PQR file of N, CA, C, O and H, with PARSE charges and radii, in Angstrom:
ATOM      1  N   UNK A   1       0.805  -1.216   0.000 -0.4000 1.5000
ATOM      2  CA  UNK A   1       0.000   0.000   0.000 -0.0000 2.0000
ATOM      3  C   UNK A   1       0.847   1.279   0.000  0.5500 1.7000
ATOM      4  O   UNK A   1       0.525   2.205  -0.745 -0.5500 1.4000
ATOM      5  N   UNK A   2       1.902   1.368   0.794 -0.4000 1.5000
ATOM      6  CA  UNK A   2       2.711   2.592   0.747 -0.0000 2.0000
ATOM      7  C   UNK A   2       3.350   2.806  -0.628  0.5500 1.7000
ATOM      8  O   UNK A   2       3.569   3.944  -1.044 -0.5500 1.4000
ATOM      9  H   UNK A   2       2.163   0.616   1.399  0.4000 1.0000
ATOM     10  N   UNK A   3       3.646   1.717  -1.327 -0.4000 1.5000
ATOM     11  CA  UNK A   3       4.234   1.845  -2.667 -0.0000 2.0000
ATOM     12  C   UNK A   3       3.226   2.471  -3.630  0.5500 1.7000
ATOM     13  O   UNK A   3       3.599   3.270  -4.489 -0.5500 1.4000
ATOM     14  H   UNK A   3       3.469   0.793  -0.989  0.4000 1.0000
ATOM     15  N   UNK A   4       1.964   2.111  -3.487 -0.4000 1.5000
ATOM     16  CA  UNK A   4       0.931   2.694  -4.352 -0.0000 2.0000
ATOM     17  C   UNK A   4       0.810   4.196  -4.114  0.5500 1.7000
ATOM     18  O   UNK A   4       0.676   4.962  -5.068 -0.5500 1.4000
ATOM     19  H   UNK A   4       1.662   1.462  -2.789  0.4000 1.0000
ATOM     20  N   UNK A   5       0.853   4.618  -2.879 -0.4000 1.5000
ATOM     21  CA  UNK A   5       0.757   6.041  -2.555 -0.0000 2.0000
ATOM     22  C   UNK A   5       1.948   6.789  -3.135  0.5500 1.7000
ATOM     23  O   UNK A   5       1.799   7.904  -3.636 -0.5500 1.4000
ATOM     24  H   UNK A   5       0.962   3.996  -2.104  0.4000 1.0000
ATOM     25  N   UNK A   6       3.122   6.186  -3.070 -0.4000 1.5000
ATOM     26  CA  UNK A   6       4.323   6.808  -3.616 -0.0000 2.0000
ATOM     27  C   UNK A   6       4.209   6.974  -5.134  0.5500 1.7000
ATOM     28  O   UNK A   6       4.531   8.034  -5.670 -0.5500 1.4000
ATOM     29  H   UNK A   6       3.243   5.281  -2.662  0.4000 1.0000
ATOM     30  N   UNK A   7       3.757   5.941  -5.814 -0.4000 1.5000
ATOM     31  CA  UNK A   7       3.602   6.005  -7.274 -0.0000 2.0000
ATOM     32  C   UNK A   7       2.556   7.049  -7.658  0.5500 1.7000
ATOM     33  O   UNK A   7       2.758   7.807  -8.607 -0.5500 1.4000
ATOM     34  H   UNK A   7       3.495   5.080  -5.379  0.4000 1.0000
ATOM     35  N   UNK A   8       1.453   7.093  -6.937 -0.4000 1.5000
ATOM     36  CA  UNK A   8       0.407   8.079  -7.221 -0.0000 2.0000
ATOM     37  C   UNK A   8       0.938   9.497  -7.000  0.5500 1.7000
ATOM     38  O   UNK A   8       0.633  10.401  -7.778 -0.5500 1.4000
ATOM     39  H   UNK A   8       1.289   6.477  -6.167  0.4000 1.0000
ATOM     40  N   UNK A   9       1.724   9.695  -5.953 -0.4000 1.5000
ATOM     41  CA  UNK A   9       2.291  11.018  -5.685 -0.0000 2.0000
ATOM     42  C   UNK A   9       3.247  11.434  -6.802  0.5500 1.7000
ATOM     43  O   UNK A   9       3.227  12.588  -7.229 -0.5500 1.4000
ATOM     44  H   UNK A   9       1.972   8.961  -5.320  0.4000 1.0000
ATOM     45  N   UNK A  10       4.077  10.519  -7.276 -0.4000 1.5000
ATOM     46  CA  UNK A  10       5.012  10.827  -8.368 -0.0000 2.0000
ATOM     47  C   UNK A  10       4.234  11.163  -9.634  0.5500 1.7000
ATOM     48  O   UNK A  10       4.556  12.139 -10.311 -0.5500 1.4000
ATOM     49  H   UNK A  10       4.094   9.581  -6.930  0.4000 1.0000
ATOM     50  N   UNK A  11       3.218  10.376  -9.966 -0.4000 1.5000
ATOM     51  CA  UNK A  11       2.414  10.635 -11.160 -0.0000 2.0000
ATOM     52  C   UNK A  11       1.684  11.974 -11.063  0.5500 1.7000
ATOM     53  O   UNK A  11       1.618  12.716 -12.043 -0.5500 1.4000
ATOM     54  H   UNK A  11       2.956   9.583  -9.417  0.4000 1.0000
ATOM     55  N   UNK A  12       1.143  12.283  -9.904 -0.4000 1.5000
ATOM     56  CA  UNK A  12       0.456  13.566  -9.724 -0.0000 2.0000
ATOM     57  C   UNK A  12       1.431  14.726  -9.917  0.5500 1.7000
ATOM     58  O   UNK A  12       1.084  15.736 -10.529 -0.5500 1.4000
ATOM     59  H   UNK A  12       1.195  11.681  -9.108  0.4000 1.0000
ATOM     60  N   UNK A  13       2.632  14.581  -9.402 -0.4000 1.5000
ATOM     61  CA  UNK A  13       3.642  15.626  -9.583 -0.0000 2.0000
ATOM     62  C   UNK A  13       4.006  15.809 -11.047  0.5500 1.7000
ATOM     63  O   UNK A  13       4.127  16.942 -11.514 -0.5500 1.4000
ATOM     64  H   UNK A  13       2.913  13.761  -8.905  0.4000 1.0000
ATOM     65  N   UNK A  14       4.183  14.718 -11.779 -0.4000 1.5000
ATOM     66  CA  UNK A  14       4.505  14.816 -13.202 -0.0000 2.0000
ATOM     67  C   UNK A  14       3.378  15.465 -13.993  0.5500 1.7000
ATOM     68  O   UNK A  14       3.623  16.273 -14.888 -0.5500 1.4000
ATOM     69  H   UNK A  14       4.085  13.798 -11.400  0.4000 1.0000
ATOM     70  N   UNK A  15       2.148  15.110 -13.660 -0.4000 1.5000
ATOM     71  CA  UNK A  15       1.004  15.705 -14.354 -0.0000 2.0000
ATOM     72  C   UNK A  15       0.930  17.204 -14.064  0.5500 1.7000
ATOM     73  O   UNK A  15       0.636  17.993 -14.962 -0.5500 1.4000
ATOM     74  H   UNK A  15       1.948  14.454 -12.933  0.4000 1.0000
ATOM     75  N   UNK A  16       1.194  17.598 -12.824 -0.4000 1.5000
ATOM     76  CA  UNK A  16       1.151  19.020 -12.473 -0.0000 2.0000
ATOM     77  C   UNK A  16       2.250  19.795 -13.198  0.5500 1.7000
ATOM     78  O   UNK A  16       2.007  20.901 -13.681 -0.5500 1.4000
ATOM     79  H   UNK A  16       1.433  16.957 -12.095  0.4000 1.0000
ATOM     80  N   UNK A  17       3.453  19.230 -13.280 -0.4000 1.5000
ATOM     81  CA  UNK A  17       4.550  19.896 -13.984 -0.0000 2.0000
ATOM     82  C   UNK A  17       4.223  20.028 -15.468  0.5500 1.7000
ATOM     83  O   UNK A  17       4.481  21.069 -16.072 -0.5500 1.4000
ATOM     84  H   UNK A  17       3.650  18.331 -12.887  0.4000 1.0000
ATOM     85  N   UNK A  18       3.655  18.971 -16.055 -0.4000 1.5000
ATOM     86  CA  UNK A  18       3.282  19.014 -17.471 -0.0000 2.0000
ATOM     87  C   UNK A  18       2.205  20.060 -17.715  0.5500 1.7000
ATOM     88  O   UNK A  18       2.296  20.831 -18.671 -0.5500 1.4000
ATOM     89  H   UNK A  18       3.446  18.126 -15.564  0.4000 1.0000
ATOM     90  N   UNK A  19       1.189  20.097 -16.866 -0.4000 1.5000
ATOM     91  CA  UNK A  19       0.106  21.066 -17.031 -0.0000 2.0000
ATOM     92  C   UNK A  19       0.638  22.491 -16.890  0.5500 1.7000
ATOM     93  O   UNK A  19       0.240  23.372 -17.652 -0.5500 1.4000
ATOM     94  H   UNK A  19       1.115  19.471 -16.089  0.4000 1.0000
ATOM     95  N   UNK A  20       1.519  22.728 -15.939 -0.4000 1.5000
ATOM     96  CA  UNK A  20       2.088  24.065 -15.749 -0.0000 2.0000
ATOM     97  C   UNK A  20       2.934  24.470 -16.956  0.5500 1.7000
ATOM     98  O   UNK A  20       2.907  25.626 -17.378 -0.5500 1.4000
ATOM     99  H   UNK A  20       1.842  22.012 -15.319  0.4000 1.0000
ATOM    100  N   UNK A  21       3.683  23.520 -17.508 -0.4000 1.5000
ATOM    101  CA  UNK A  21       4.510  23.815 -18.682 -0.0000 2.0000
ATOM    102  C   UNK A  21       3.656  24.176 -19.885  0.5500 1.7000
ATOM    103  O   UNK A  21       3.970  25.120 -20.610 -0.5500 1.4000
ATOM    104  H   UNK A  21       3.706  22.581 -17.165  0.4000 1.0000
ATOM    105  N   UNK A  22       2.579  23.432 -20.101 -0.4000 1.5000
ATOM    106  CA  UNK A  22       1.681  23.733 -21.221 -0.0000 2.0000
ATOM    107  C   UNK A  22       1.019  25.084 -21.014  0.5500 1.7000
ATOM    108  O   UNK A  22       0.893  25.860 -21.962 -0.5500 1.4000
ATOM    109  H   UNK A  22       2.324  22.666 -19.512  0.4000 1.0000
ATOM    110  N   UNK A  23       0.596  25.377 -19.801 -0.4000 1.5000
ATOM    111  CA  UNK A  23      -0.021  26.677 -19.501 -0.0000 2.0000
ATOM    112  C   UNK A  23       0.961  27.815 -19.758  0.5500 1.7000
ATOM    113  O   UNK A  23       0.592  28.843 -20.325 -0.5500 1.4000
ATOM    114  H   UNK A  23       0.698  24.747 -19.031  0.4000 1.0000
ATOM    115  N   UNK A  24       2.218  27.628 -19.339 -0.4000 1.5000
ATOM    116  CA  UNK A  24       3.224  28.666 -19.531 -0.0000 2.0000
ATOM    117  C   UNK A  24       3.545  28.864 -21.009  0.5500 1.7000
ATOM    118  O   UNK A  24       3.774  29.991 -21.448 -0.5500 1.4000
ATOM    119  H   UNK A  24       2.518  26.792 -18.879  0.4000 1.0000
ATOM    120  N   UNK A  25       3.563  27.779 -21.777 -0.4000 1.5000
ATOM    121  CA  UNK A  25       3.937  27.864 -23.189 -0.0000 2.0000
ATOM    122  C   UNK A  25       2.822  28.430 -24.063  0.5500 1.7000
ATOM    123  O   UNK A  25       3.096  29.163 -25.013 -0.5500 1.4000
ATOM    124  H   UNK A  25       3.377  26.863 -21.421  0.4000 1.0000
ATOM    125  N   UNK A  26       1.569  28.098 -23.754 -0.4000 1.5000
ATOM    126  CA  UNK A  26       0.474  28.459 -24.642 -0.0000 2.0000
ATOM    127  C   UNK A  26      -0.579  29.364 -24.010  0.5500 1.7000
ATOM    128  O   UNK A  26      -1.441  29.882 -24.720 -0.5500 1.4000
ATOM    129  H   UNK A  26       1.347  27.502 -22.983  0.4000 1.0000
ATOM    130  N   UNK A  27      -0.533  29.566 -22.707 -0.4000 1.5000
ATOM    131  CA  UNK A  27      -1.533  30.382 -22.030 -0.0000 2.0000
ATOM    132  C   UNK A  27      -1.146  31.846 -22.021  0.5500 1.7000
ATOM    133  O   UNK A  27      -0.250  32.254 -22.759 -0.5500 1.4000
ATOM    134  H   UNK A  27       0.167  29.146 -22.129  0.4000 1.0000
ATOM    135  N   UNK A  28      -1.808  32.642 -21.197 -0.4000 1.5000
ATOM    136  CA  UNK A  28      -1.527  34.081 -21.115 -0.0000 2.0000
ATOM    137  C   UNK A  28      -0.055  34.430 -20.822  0.5500 1.7000
ATOM    138  O   UNK A  28       0.437  35.426 -21.353 -0.5500 1.4000
ATOM    139  H   UNK A  28      -2.536  32.311 -20.597  0.4000 1.0000
ATOM    140  N   UNK A  29       0.671  33.644 -19.992 -0.4000 1.5000
ATOM    141  CA  UNK A  29       2.075  34.009 -19.751 -0.0000 2.0000
ATOM    142  C   UNK A  29       2.957  33.927 -20.998  0.5500 1.7000
ATOM    143  O   UNK A  29       4.055  34.483 -21.007 -0.5500 1.4000
ATOM    144  H   UNK A  29       0.272  32.835 -19.561  0.4000 1.0000
ATOM    145  N   UNK A  30       2.502  33.247 -22.045 -0.4000 1.5000
ATOM    146  CA  UNK A  30       3.328  33.095 -23.241 -0.0000 2.0000
ATOM    147  C   UNK A  30       3.545  34.418 -23.961  0.5500 1.7000
ATOM    148  O   UNK A  30       4.466  34.534 -24.768 -0.5500 1.4000
ATOM    149  H   UNK A  30       1.610  32.794 -22.038  0.4000 1.0000
ATOM    150  N   UNK A  31       2.705  35.423 -23.679 -0.4000 1.5000
ATOM    151  CA  UNK A  31       2.864  36.728 -24.330 -0.0000 2.0000
ATOM    152  C   UNK A  31       4.163  37.404 -23.897  0.5500 1.7000
ATOM    153  O   UNK A  31       4.711  38.228 -24.629 -0.5500 1.4000
ATOM    154  H   UNK A  31       1.957  35.328 -23.023  0.4000 1.0000
ATOM    155  N   UNK A  32       4.654  37.054 -22.703 -0.4000 1.5000
ATOM    156  CA  UNK A  32       5.869  37.680 -22.177 -0.0000 2.0000
ATOM    157  C   UNK A  32       7.138  36.930 -22.577  0.5500 1.7000
ATOM    158  O   UNK A  32       8.240  37.410 -22.313 -0.5500 1.4000
ATOM    159  H   UNK A  32       4.208  36.384 -22.109  0.4000 1.0000
ATOM    160  N   UNK A  33       7.005  35.770 -23.204 -0.4000 1.5000
ATOM    161  CA  UNK A  33       8.185  35.014 -23.598 -0.0000 2.0000
ATOM    162  C   UNK A  33       8.857  35.679 -24.789  0.5500 1.7000
ATOM    163  O   UNK A  33       8.182  36.178 -25.689 -0.5500 1.4000
ATOM    164  H   UNK A  33       6.109  35.380 -23.418  0.4000 1.0000
ATOM    165  N   UNK A  34      10.177  35.687 -24.795 -0.4000 1.5000
ATOM    166  CA  UNK A  34      10.931  36.296 -25.890 -0.0000 2.0000
ATOM    167  C   UNK A  34      11.461  35.204 -26.818  0.5500 1.7000
ATOM    168  O   UNK A  34      11.821  34.118 -26.362 -0.5500 1.4000
ATOM    169  H   UNK A  34      10.726  35.281 -24.064  0.4000 1.0000
ATOM    170  N   UNK A  35      11.509  35.488 -28.096 -0.4000 1.5000
ATOM    171  CA  UNK A  35      12.058  34.561 -29.079 -0.0000 2.0000
ATOM    172  C   UNK A  35      13.473  35.024 -29.407  0.5500 1.7000
ATOM    173  O   UNK A  35      13.639  36.027 -30.101 -0.5500 1.4000
ATOM    174  H   UNK A  35      11.217  36.370 -28.467  0.4000 1.0000
ATOM    175  N   UNK A  36      14.502  34.318 -28.925 -0.4000 1.5000
ATOM    176  CA  UNK A  36      15.873  34.780 -29.128 -0.0000 2.0000
ATOM    177  C   UNK A  36      16.268  34.815 -30.616  0.5500 1.7000
ATOM    178  O   UNK A  36      17.137  35.601 -30.994 -0.5500 1.4000
ATOM    179  H   UNK A  36      14.368  33.503 -28.361  0.4000 1.0000
ATOM    180  N   UNK A  37      15.654  33.988 -31.457 -0.4000 1.5000
ATOM    181  CA  UNK A  37      16.003  33.989 -32.864 -0.0000 2.0000
ATOM    182  C   UNK A  37      15.428  35.214 -33.574  0.5500 1.7000
ATOM    183  O   UNK A  37      16.027  35.731 -34.516 -0.5500 1.4000
ATOM    184  H   UNK A  37      14.949  33.349 -31.150  0.4000 1.0000
ATOM    185  N   UNK A  38      14.268  35.671 -33.118 -0.4000 1.5000
ATOM    186  CA  UNK A  38      13.671  36.878 -33.720 -0.0000 2.0000
ATOM    187  C   UNK A  38      14.423  38.129 -33.267  0.5500 1.7000
ATOM    188  O   UNK A  38      14.540  39.097 -34.018 -0.5500 1.4000
ATOM    189  H   UNK A  38      13.781  35.250 -32.353  0.4000 1.0000
ATOM    190  N   UNK A  39      14.926  38.102 -32.043 -0.4000 1.5000
ATOM    191  CA  UNK A  39      15.582  39.279 -31.491 -0.0000 2.0000
ATOM    192  C   UNK A  39      16.929  39.564 -32.169  0.5500 1.7000
ATOM    193  O   UNK A  39      17.338  40.722 -32.251 -0.5500 1.4000
ATOM    194  H   UNK A  39      14.831  37.316 -31.433  0.4000 1.0000
ATOM    195  N   UNK A  40      17.616  38.535 -32.652 -0.4000 1.5000
ATOM    196  CA  UNK A  40      18.971  38.688 -33.170 -0.0000 2.0000
ATOM    197  C   UNK A  40      19.056  38.470 -34.667  0.5500 1.7000
ATOM    198  O   UNK A  40      20.046  37.930 -35.159 -0.5500 1.4000
ATOM    199  H   UNK A  40      17.284  37.595 -32.585  0.4000 1.0000
ATOM    200  N   UNK A  41      18.024  38.886 -35.401 -0.4000 1.5000
ATOM    201  CA  UNK A  41      18.107  38.709 -36.848 -0.0000 2.0000
ATOM    202  C   UNK A  41      18.963  39.796 -37.450  0.5500 1.7000
ATOM    203  O   UNK A  41      18.846  40.973 -37.108 -0.5500 1.4000
ATOM    204  H   UNK A  41      17.219  39.325 -35.001  0.4000 1.0000
ATOM    205  N   UNK A  42      19.830  39.374 -38.359 -0.4000 1.5000
ATOM    206  CA  UNK A  42      20.735  40.337 -39.012 -0.0000 2.0000
ATOM    207  C   UNK A  42      20.291  40.638 -40.415  0.5500 1.7000
ATOM    208  O   UNK A  42      20.933  41.425 -41.111 -0.5500 1.4000
ATOM    209  H   UNK A  42      19.925  38.418 -38.637  0.4000 1.0000
TER
END
């Protein structure tokens, strides 16, 4: 039983990190992200 709780906790953490990453990349915070390739065009 303790092993199941540990696995569930790890999976929940991974899902939360993935959801936060997707939100940061495509949600409202993405407007503040800078594109380094666009900034340094010659």
